[in-house]
Each structure stands twice: as C-alpha cells, then as structure tokens.
KEVEXTOR-996330 format. One record per atom (N, C-alpha, C): x, y, z; residue in three letters; residue number from 1; atom name. Coordinates in steps of 0.1 Angstrom, whole numbers. Each point is the difference from the previous one (the first is absolute). Example, Ala and Ser with C-alpha at 12.3 -4.5 7.8 and 13.67 -1.06 7.14 Angstrom:
<atoms>
<<132; -57; 78>; ALA; 1; N>
<<-9; 12; 0>; ALA; 1; CA>
<<9; 12; 0>; ALA; 1; C>
<<-4; 11; -7>; SER; 2; N>
<<9; 11; 0>; SER; 2; CA>
<<-8; 11; 8>; SER; 2; C>
</atoms>
This chain:
<atoms>
<<1976; 465; 390>; MET; 1; N>
<<9; -11; 4>; MET; 1; CA>
<<11; -1; -10>; MET; 1; C>
<<12; -4; 4>; ASN; 2; N>
<<12; -2; -8>; ASN; 2; CA>
<<-2; -13; -7>; ASN; 2; C>
<<0; 0; -13>; GLU; 3; N>
<<-2; -12; -8>; GLU; 3; CA>
<<12; -9; 0>; GLU; 3; C>
<<12; 5; 4>; SER; 4; N>
<<11; -9; 0>; SER; 4; CA>
<<1; -8; 13>; SER; 4; C>
<<-8; 3; 9>; LEU; 5; N>
<<-1; -7; 13>; LEU; 5; CA>
<<-10; -12; -1>; LEU; 5; C>
<<3; -11; 7>; LYS; 6; N>
<<-9; -11; 2>; LYS; 6; CA>
<<-12; 5; 7>; LYS; 6; C>
<<-12; -3; -4>; THR; 7; N>
<<-12; 4; 6>; THR; 7; CA>
<<-5; -11; 10>; THR; 7; C>
<<-3; 3; 12>; VAL; 8; N>
<<-5; -9; 10>; VAL; 8; CA>
<<-13; 5; 5>; VAL; 8; C>
<<-10; -8; -1>; VAL; 9; N>
<<-13; 4; 6>; VAL; 9; CA>
<<-1; -6; 14>; VAL; 9; C>
<<-4; 8; 9>; VAL; 10; N>
<<0; -4; 14>; VAL; 10; CA>
<<-14; 3; 6>; VAL; 10; C>
<<-5; -9; 8>; TYR; 11; N>
<<-12; 2; 8>; TYR; 11; CA>
<<3; -2; 14>; TYR; 11; C>
<<-5; 8; 9>; THR; 12; N>
<<3; -1; 14>; THR; 12; CA>
<<-12; 2; 8>; THR; 12; C>
<<0; -6; 12>; ASP; 13; N>
<<-11; 2; 10>; ASP; 13; CA>
<<4; -3; 14>; ASP; 13; C>
<<-7; 6; 9>; GLY; 14; N>
<<3; -2; 14>; GLY; 14; CA>
<<-14; -3; 7>; GLY; 14; C>
<<1; -7; 11>; ALA; 15; N>
<<-12; -4; 8>; ALA; 15; CA>
<<3; 1; 15>; ALA; 15; C>
<<-9; 4; 7>; CYS; 16; N>
<<2; 1; 15>; CYS; 16; CA>
<<-13; -2; 7>; CYS; 16; C>
<<0; -7; 11>; SER; 17; N>
<<-12; -2; 8>; SER; 17; CA>
<<2; 7; 14>; SER; 17; C>
<<-8; 11; 2>; GLY; 18; N>
<<2; 7; 12>; GLY; 18; CA>
<<6; 14; -2>; GLY; 18; C>
<<10; 1; -8>; ASN; 19; N>
<<6; 12; -4>; ASN; 19; CA>
<<3; 10; 12>; ASN; 19; C>
<<9; -3; 9>; PRO; 20; N>
<<10; -11; -1>; PRO; 20; CA>
<<-5; -14; 4>; PRO; 20; C>
<<7; -9; -6>; GLY; 21; N>
<<-3; -14; 3>; GLY; 21; CA>
<<9; -9; -10>; GLY; 21; C>
<<-4; -12; -1>; PRO; 22; N>
<<8; -9; -9>; PRO; 22; CA>
<<-2; 5; -15>; PRO; 22; C>
<<10; -1; -7>; GLY; 23; N>
<<-1; 5; -14>; GLY; 23; CA>
<<8; -8; -10>; GLY; 23; C>
<<-3; 1; -13>; GLY; 24; N>
<<7; -7; -10>; GLY; 24; CA>
<<1; 9; -12>; GLY; 24; C>
<<10; -3; -9>; TRP; 25; N>
<<2; 8; -12>; TRP; 25; CA>
<<3; -10; -11>; TRP; 25; C>
<<-2; 4; -12>; ALA; 26; N>
<<3; -8; -12>; ALA; 26; CA>
<<3; 9; -12>; ALA; 26; C>
<<8; -6; -9>; ALA; 27; N>
<<4; 6; -12>; ALA; 27; CA>
<<0; -10; -11>; ALA; 27; C>
<<-4; 3; -12>; ILE; 28; N>
<<1; -8; -12>; ILE; 28; CA>
<<8; 8; -10>; ILE; 28; C>
<<11; -6; -5>; LEU; 29; N>
<<8; 6; -10>; LEU; 29; CA>
<<-1; -8; -13>; LEU; 29; C>
<<-2; 7; -11>; SER; 30; N>
<<-2; -6; -13>; SER; 30; CA>
<<8; 6; -10>; SER; 30; C>
<<8; -8; -8>; CYS; 31; N>
<<9; 5; -10>; CYS; 31; CA>
<<2; -10; -11>; CYS; 31; C>
<<-3; 3; -12>; ASN; 32; N>
<<2; -9; -11>; ASN; 32; CA>
<<-6; -14; 2>; ASN; 32; C>
<<-12; 0; 5>; GLY; 33; N>
<<-6; -13; 2>; GLY; 33; CA>
<<3; -8; 13>; GLY; 33; C>
<<9; 6; 8>; HIS; 34; N>
<<4; -7; 12>; HIS; 34; CA>
<<-6; 8; 12>; HIS; 34; C>
<<-4; -7; 10>; GLU; 35; N>
<<-6; 6; 12>; GLU; 35; CA>
<<8; -5; 12>; GLU; 35; C>
<<0; 9; 10>; ARG; 36; N>
<<6; -4; 13>; ARG; 36; CA>
<<-9; 6; 11>; ARG; 36; C>
<<-4; -9; 9>; GLU; 37; N>
<<-8; 5; 12>; GLU; 37; CA>
<<9; 1; 12>; GLU; 37; C>
<<-2; 11; 7>; LEU; 38; N>
<<7; 3; 13>; LEU; 38; CA>
<<-11; 2; 10>; LEU; 38; C>
<<2; -4; 13>; SER; 39; N>
<<-9; 3; 10>; SER; 39; CA>
<<7; -1; 14>; SER; 39; C>
<<-6; 6; 10>; GLY; 40; N>
<<5; 0; 13>; GLY; 40; CA>
<<-9; 7; 10>; GLY; 40; C>
<<4; 1; 12>; GLY; 41; N>
<<-9; 7; 10>; GLY; 41; CA>
<<7; 2; 13>; GLY; 41; C>
<<-8; 6; 9>; GLU; 42; N>
<<4; 3; 13>; GLU; 42; CA>
<<-11; -2; 10>; GLU; 42; C>
<<4; -3; 12>; ARG; 43; N>
<<-11; -3; 11>; ARG; 43; CA>
<<-7; 13; 4>; ARG; 43; C>
<<8; 11; 1>; GLN; 44; N>
<<-6; 12; 5>; GLN; 44; CA>
<<4; 12; -10>; GLN; 44; C>
<<-9; 5; -8>; THR; 45; N>
<<3; 10; -10>; THR; 45; CA>
<<-12; 8; -4>; THR; 45; C>
<<1; 7; -10>; THR; 46; N>
<<-12; 8; -6>; THR; 46; CA>
<<-1; -3; -15>; THR; 46; C>
<<-12; 3; -5>; ASN; 47; N>
<<-2; -2; -14>; ASN; 47; CA>
<<9; 8; -9>; ASN; 47; C>
<<3; 13; 4>; ASN; 48; N>
<<9; 8; -8>; ASN; 48; CA>
<<14; -6; 0>; ASN; 48; C>
<<4; -5; 11>; ARG; 49; N>
<<14; -6; 0>; ARG; 49; CA>
<<0; -12; -9>; ARG; 49; C>
<<-10; -8; 0>; MET; 50; N>
<<-1; -12; -9>; MET; 50; CA>
<<0; 4; -14>; MET; 50; C>
<<-7; 10; -4>; GLU; 51; N>
<<0; 5; -14>; GLU; 51; CA>
<<14; 5; -4>; GLU; 51; C>
<<7; 7; 9>; LEU; 52; N>
<<13; 4; -3>; LEU; 52; CA>
<<10; -11; -1>; LEU; 52; C>
<<-1; -10; 9>; HIS; 53; N>
<<9; -12; 0>; HIS; 53; CA>
<<-2; -7; -14>; HIS; 53; C>
<<-12; -1; -5>; ALA; 54; N>
<<-3; -7; -13>; ALA; 54; CA>
<<8; 7; -11>; ALA; 54; C>
<<-1; 13; -1>; VAL; 55; N>
<<7; 7; -10>; VAL; 55; CA>
<<15; -1; 1>; VAL; 55; C>
<<5; 2; 13>; ILE; 56; N>
<<14; -2; 2>; ILE; 56; CA>
<<5; -13; -4>; ILE; 56; C>
<<-7; -11; 4>; ALA; 57; N>
<<5; -13; -4>; ALA; 57; CA>
<<0; -2; -15>; ALA; 57; C>
<<-10; 5; -7>; ALA; 58; N>
<<0; -1; -14>; ALA; 58; CA>
<<12; 7; -7>; ALA; 58; C>
<<3; 12; 5>; LEU; 59; N>
<<11; 7; -6>; LEU; 59; CA>
<<14; -6; 4>; LEU; 59; C>
<<0; -5; 12>; GLN; 60; N>
<<13; -7; 4>; GLN; 60; CA>
<<3; -12; -9>; GLN; 60; C>
<<-10; -6; -6>; ASN; 61; N>
<<2; -12; -7>; ASN; 61; CA>
<<3; 2; -15>; ASN; 61; C>
<<2; 13; -4>; LEU; 62; N>
<<4; 3; -14>; LEU; 62; CA>
<<15; 1; 0>; LEU; 62; C>
<<6; -8; -9>; ARG; 63; N>
<<14; -1; -1>; ARG; 63; CA>
<<7; 10; -8>; ARG; 63; C>
<<-8; 8; -8>; GLU; 64; N>
<<6; 10; -8>; GLU; 64; CA>
<<-10; 12; -1>; GLU; 64; C>
<<5; 11; -5>; ARG; 65; N>
<<-9; 12; -1>; ARG; 65; CA>
<<-11; -4; -10>; ARG; 65; C>
<<-13; 3; 4>; CYS; 66; N>
<<-11; -4; -8>; CYS; 66; CA>
<<-10; 11; -2>; CYS; 66; C>
<<-8; -1; -10>; ALA; 67; N>
<<-12; 8; -1>; ALA; 67; CA>
<<-11; -8; 8>; ALA; 67; C>
<<-5; 6; 10>; VAL; 68; N>
<<-10; -8; 9>; VAL; 68; CA>
<<-13; 7; -1>; VAL; 68; C>
<<-10; -9; -3>; GLN; 69; N>
<<-14; 5; 0>; GLN; 69; CA>
<<-6; -6; 13>; GLN; 69; C>
<<0; 8; 11>; LEU; 70; N>
<<-4; -5; 13>; LEU; 70; CA>
<<-15; 3; 3>; LEU; 70; C>
<<-7; -11; 1>; HIS; 71; N>
<<-15; 2; 3>; HIS; 71; CA>
<<-2; -3; 15>; HIS; 71; C>
<<-8; 8; 6>; THR; 72; N>
<<-3; -2; 14>; THR; 72; CA>
<<-14; 6; 3>; THR; 72; C>
<<-7; -5; 10>; ASP; 73; N>
<<-12; 6; 4>; ASP; 73; CA>
<<2; 10; 12>; ASP; 73; C>
<<12; 3; 2>; SER; 74; N>
<<4; 9; 11>; SER; 74; CA>
<<1; 14; -5>; SER; 74; C>
<<-10; 8; 2>; LYS; 75; N>
<<1; 15; -4>; LYS; 75; CA>
<<11; 6; 8>; LYS; 75; C>
<<2; -4; 12>; TYR; 76; N>
<<11; 5; 9>; TYR; 76; CA>
<<13; 0; -8>; TYR; 76; C>
<<3; -11; -6>; ILE; 77; N>
<<13; -1; -8>; ILE; 77; CA>
<<0; 7; -13>; ILE; 77; C>
<<-11; -1; -8>; VAL; 78; N>
<<-1; 6; -13>; VAL; 78; CA>
<<1; 15; 2>; VAL; 78; C>
<<-8; 6; 9>; GLN; 79; N>
<<-1; 14; 2>; GLN; 79; CA>
<<13; 6; 5>; GLN; 79; C>
<<7; -8; 9>; ALA; 80; N>
<<13; 4; 5>; ALA; 80; CA>
<<10; 3; -11>; ALA; 80; C>
<<0; -8; -11>; PHE; 81; N>
<<9; 2; -11>; PHE; 81; CA>
<<-7; 9; -10>; PHE; 81; C>
<<-12; -3; -5>; ASN; 82; N>
<<-6; 8; -11>; ASN; 82; CA>
<<-3; 14; 4>; ASN; 82; C>
<<-5; 2; 12>; ASP; 83; N>
<<-4; 13; 4>; ASP; 83; CA>
<<11; 8; 8>; ASP; 83; C>
<<12; -7; 0>; ARG; 84; N>
<<12; 6; 6>; ARG; 84; CA>
<<0; 3; 15>; ARG; 84; C>
<<-8; -8; 7>; TRP; 85; N>
<<-1; 1; 14>; TRP; 85; CA>
<<14; -1; 6>; TRP; 85; C>
<<8; -10; -5>; ILE; 86; N>
<<13; -3; 5>; ILE; 86; CA>
<<9; 13; 0>; ILE; 86; C>
<<0; 7; -11>; ALA; 87; N>
<<8; 12; -1>; ALA; 87; CA>
<<-3; 10; 11>; ALA; 87; C>
<<-13; 1; 3>; GLY; 88; N>
<<-5; 9; 11>; GLY; 88; CA>
<<5; -5; 13>; GLY; 88; C>
<<-1; -13; 2>; TRP; 89; N>
<<4; -6; 13>; TRP; 89; CA>
<<15; 3; 2>; TRP; 89; C>
<<8; -3; -10>; GLN; 90; N>
<<14; 2; 1>; GLN; 90; CA>
<<3; 15; 2>; GLN; 90; C>
<<-6; 9; -7>; ARG; 91; N>
<<2; 14; 1>; ARG; 91; CA>
<<-3; 5; 15>; ARG; 91; C>
<<-10; -6; 6>; ARG; 92; N>
<<-4; 4; 13>; ARG; 92; CA>
<<7; -9; 11>; ARG; 92; C>
<<10; -7; -4>; GLY; 93; N>
<<8; -8; 10>; GLY; 93; CA>
<<-9; -12; 5>; GLY; 93; C>
<<-6; -7; -10>; TRP; 94; N>
<<-9; -11; 3>; TRP; 94; CA>
<<-11; 3; 10>; TRP; 94; C>
<<-6; 11; -3>; MET; 95; N>
<<-12; 4; 7>; MET; 95; CA>
<<-12; 2; -10>; MET; 95; C>
<<-12; -3; 5>; THR; 96; N>
<<-11; 1; -9>; THR; 96; CA>
<<-4; 15; 0>; THR; 96; C>
<<-10; 4; -9>; THR; 97; N>
<<-5; 13; 0>; THR; 97; CA>
<<-6; 4; 13>; THR; 97; C>
<<-4; -10; 8>; ALA; 98; N>
<<-6; 3; 14>; ALA; 98; CA>
<<11; 1; 10>; ALA; 98; C>
<<13; 0; -4>; LYS; 99; N>
<<11; 1; 9>; LYS; 99; CA>
<<2; -12; 9>; LYS; 99; C>
<<-4; -12; -5>; LYS; 100; N>
<<1; -12; 8>; LYS; 100; CA>
<<11; -9; -8>; LYS; 100; C>
<<7; -8; 8>; PRO; 101; N>
<<10; -9; -7>; PRO; 101; CA>
<<-7; -9; -10>; PRO; 101; C>
<<6; -2; -12>; VAL; 102; N>
<<-5; -9; -10>; VAL; 102; CA>
<<1; -14; 5>; VAL; 102; C>
<<-11; -7; -1>; ALA; 103; N>
<<0; -14; 5>; ALA; 103; CA>
<<8; -9; -10>; ALA; 103; C>
<<6; -10; 5>; ASN; 104; N>
<<8; -9; -8>; ASN; 104; CA>
<<12; 6; -8>; ASN; 104; C>
<<6; 10; 6>; GLN; 105; N>
<<11; 7; -6>; GLN; 105; CA>
<<11; -10; -4>; GLN; 105; C>
<<3; -10; 9>; ASP; 106; N>
<<10; -10; -3>; ASP; 106; CA>
<<-2; -7; -13>; ASP; 106; C>
<<-13; -4; -2>; LEU; 107; N>
<<-3; -7; -13>; LEU; 107; CA>
<<-1; 9; -12>; LEU; 107; C>
<<-4; 12; 2>; TRP; 108; N>
<<0; 10; -11>; TRP; 108; CA>
<<14; 2; -5>; TRP; 108; C>
<<9; 2; 10>; GLU; 109; N>
<<14; 3; -4>; GLU; 109; CA>
<<6; -12; -8>; GLU; 109; C>
<<-3; -12; 4>; GLN; 110; N>
<<4; -12; -7>; GLN; 110; CA>
<<-6; -1; -14>; GLN; 110; C>
<<-13; 3; -1>; LEU; 111; N>
<<-7; 0; -13>; LEU; 111; CA>
<<5; 10; -9>; LEU; 111; C>
<<2; 12; 5>; ILE; 112; N>
<<5; 11; -9>; ILE; 112; CA>
<<14; -4; -6>; ILE; 112; C>
<<8; -6; 8>; GLU; 113; N>
<<13; -4; -5>; GLU; 113; CA>
<<-1; -11; -11>; GLU; 113; C>
<<-8; -10; 3>; LEU; 114; N>
<<-2; -11; -10>; LEU; 114; CA>
<<-7; 6; -13>; LEU; 114; C>
<<-10; 8; 2>; ALA; 115; N>
<<-7; 5; -12>; ALA; 115; CA>
<<9; 9; -9>; ALA; 115; C>
<<10; 6; 6>; SER; 116; N>
<<9; 9; -8>; SER; 116; CA>
<<9; -8; -9>; SER; 116; C>
<<1; -13; 2>; GLY; 117; N>
<<8; -8; -9>; GLY; 117; CA>
<<-8; -6; -12>; GLY; 117; C>
<<-12; 5; -1>; HIS; 118; N>
<<-9; -5; -11>; HIS; 118; CA>
<<-8; 11; -5>; HIS; 118; C>
<<-7; -2; -12>; GLU; 119; N>
<<-10; 9; -5>; GLU; 119; CA>
<<-13; -6; 4>; GLU; 119; C>
<<-6; 6; 11>; VAL; 120; N>
<<-12; -6; 5>; VAL; 120; CA>
<<-13; 9; -4>; VAL; 120; C>
<<-9; -7; -6>; GLU; 121; N>
<<-13; 6; -2>; GLU; 121; CA>
<<-10; -5; 11>; GLU; 121; C>
<<-5; 9; 8>; TRP; 122; N>
<<-8; -3; 11>; TRP; 122; CA>
<<-15; 0; -4>; TRP; 122; C>
<<-6; -12; 0>; ILE; 123; N>
<<-14; -2; -5>; ILE; 123; CA>
<<-9; -4; 11>; ILE; 123; C>
<<-11; 7; 2>; TRP; 124; N>
<<-10; -4; 10>; TRP; 124; CA>
<<-10; -8; -6>; TRP; 124; C>
<<-4; -11; 6>; VAL; 125; N>
<<-11; -9; -4>; VAL; 125; CA>
<<-10; -1; 11>; VAL; 125; C>
<<-12; -1; -3>; ARG; 126; N>
<<-10; -1; 10>; ARG; 126; CA>
<<0; -14; 6>; ARG; 126; C>
<<1; -1; 13>; GLY; 127; N>
<<1; -13; 7>; GLY; 127; CA>
<<-14; -7; -1>; GLY; 127; C>
<<1; -13; -1>; HIS; 128; N>
<<-12; -9; 0>; HIS; 128; CA>
<<-9; 4; -12>; HIS; 128; C>
<<6; 2; -11>; ALA; 129; N>
<<-8; 4; -12>; ALA; 129; CA>
<<3; -10; -12>; ALA; 129; C>
<<3; -12; 4>; ASN; 130; N>
<<2; -11; -10>; ASN; 130; CA>
<<12; 3; -9>; ASN; 130; C>
<<10; 7; 5>; VAL; 131; N>
<<13; 1; -8>; VAL; 131; CA>
<<8; -12; 4>; VAL; 131; C>
<<2; -9; -9>; VAL; 132; N>
<<5; -14; 3>; VAL; 132; CA>
<<12; 0; 9>; VAL; 132; C>
<<11; 7; -4>; LEU; 133; N>
<<12; -1; 8>; LEU; 133; CA>
<<-1; 7; 13>; LEU; 133; C>
<<-8; 11; 1>; ASN; 134; N>
<<-3; 6; 12>; ASN; 134; CA>
<<-7; -9; 10>; ASN; 134; C>
<<-10; -7; -5>; GLU; 135; N>
<<-7; -10; 8>; GLU; 135; CA>
<<9; -11; 5>; GLU; 135; C>
<<9; -4; -9>; ARG; 136; N>
<<9; -11; 4>; ARG; 136; CA>
<<10; 5; 11>; ARG; 136; C>
<<4; 12; -2>; CYS; 137; N>
<<9; 6; 11>; CYS; 137; CA>
<<-8; 1; 13>; CYS; 137; C>
<<-12; 4; -1>; ASP; 138; N>
<<-8; 1; 12>; ASP; 138; CA>
<<-1; -14; 7>; ASP; 138; C>
<<-3; -10; -7>; ARG; 139; N>
<<-1; -14; 6>; ARG; 139; CA>
<<14; -4; 6>; ARG; 139; C>
<<11; 3; -6>; LEU; 140; N>
<<13; -3; 5>; LEU; 140; CA>
<<2; 8; 13>; LEU; 140; C>
<<-3; 13; 0>; ALA; 141; N>
<<2; 9; 12>; ALA; 141; CA>
<<-9; -5; 12>; ALA; 141; C>
<<-12; -3; -3>; VAL; 142; N>
<<-9; -5; 10>; VAL; 142; CA>
<<5; -13; 6>; VAL; 142; C>
<<5; -9; -8>; ALA; 143; N>
<<5; -13; 5>; ALA; 143; CA>
<<12; 3; 9>; ALA; 143; C>
<<8; 9; -3>; GLN; 144; N>
<<12; 4; 9>; GLN; 144; CA>
<<-5; 6; 13>; GLN; 144; C>
<<-10; 9; -2>; ARG; 145; N>
<<-6; 6; 12>; ARG; 145; CA>
<<-5; -11; 10>; ARG; 145; C>
<<-8; -10; -6>; ASP; 146; N>
<<-6; -10; 8>; ASP; 146; CA>
<<11; -9; 6>; ASP; 146; C>
<<11; -3; -7>; LEU; 147; N>
<<11; -7; 5>; LEU; 147; CA>
<<7; 7; 12>; LEU; 147; C>
<<1; 13; -1>; HIS; 148; N>
<<6; 7; 11>; HIS; 148; CA>
<<-9; 3; 11>; HIS; 148; C>
<<-13; -2; -2>; ARG; 149; N>
<<-10; 1; 11>; ARG; 149; CA>
<<1; -12; 8>; ARG; 149; C>
<<3; -11; -6>; ALA; 150; N>
<<1; -13; 7>; ALA; 150; CA>
<<14; -2; 7>; ALA; 150; C>
<<10; 8; -4>; ALA; 151; N>
<<13; -2; 5>; ALA; 151; CA>
<<1; 3; 15>; ALA; 151; C>
</atoms>
C-alpha cells in the first residue's frame, strides 16, 4: 500500500432470500476513527449482485484516491481480483472459461472502473465467524433484504 495515501478500511456484505429474490447490501467505511454505514437493496436480485453493489457503493463514497483494505466474505469478488479472473473474462470478451457470458458484467465493469482509482487490497473474511464489522454488515444487509421483501 502507498503510505502517502489515506487508508480506509472497508467491510461489505450482501444478503438475498431466494437467489433471485429480495436482497440487501451493506458497507462500513472506517478511516481515522470515523465510520460511515451504507446500505440498500432491491426487490428482485441475487446474492452476488448485492455483494457487488456493496463494494461499488463503498468505493463511490471515497472522495479522493485512497489505500483501501476491503474485507468481504464474497470469494466471488476476492478471487475475481486476486486470482485475476477479470483479466481472463476481458481477454475472452466477457466469457467464462466454459464459454458462457460472465454474470453481472454491468456491475463488474463499474467496479473495475471504481477500483482503478484506488489502491485496493482485496481481503476475504469467513462469514459468520464473529468478525465484528462483517457481522454488523450482515445485519445491515439482512435488514435491507427484509425491508425490500415487504415492499
């Protein structure tokens, strides 16, 4: 990480009932003792879309280039960046190795653009393993899912 950049610690999570079904997402941004919670949801979505929305919202809320330590329990997101799945998808014209269209291309393209404006460290955390901020994100995402279920 670049020591001259402000470091922001981010936790994100997504929740969905039915997959597809009502879903929610949440992000917690922490920097220099200040925290910000973000959350939202949709009536008809998937868990992966909610996970992506959470990360997108977090990065959209950064006002300057930052060193971001992004924690998520989504292996889908972490592996896409750390294992360079994205590079392969792009090289194959947004096709998987099985020659099928990559799901959520619209959100991936948005996330790639946002992430390129920061130095992001993608960190996987085990879900429901008593990681305090991950558990808090889960509660916020579930509350949004439930809110959109009732809508």
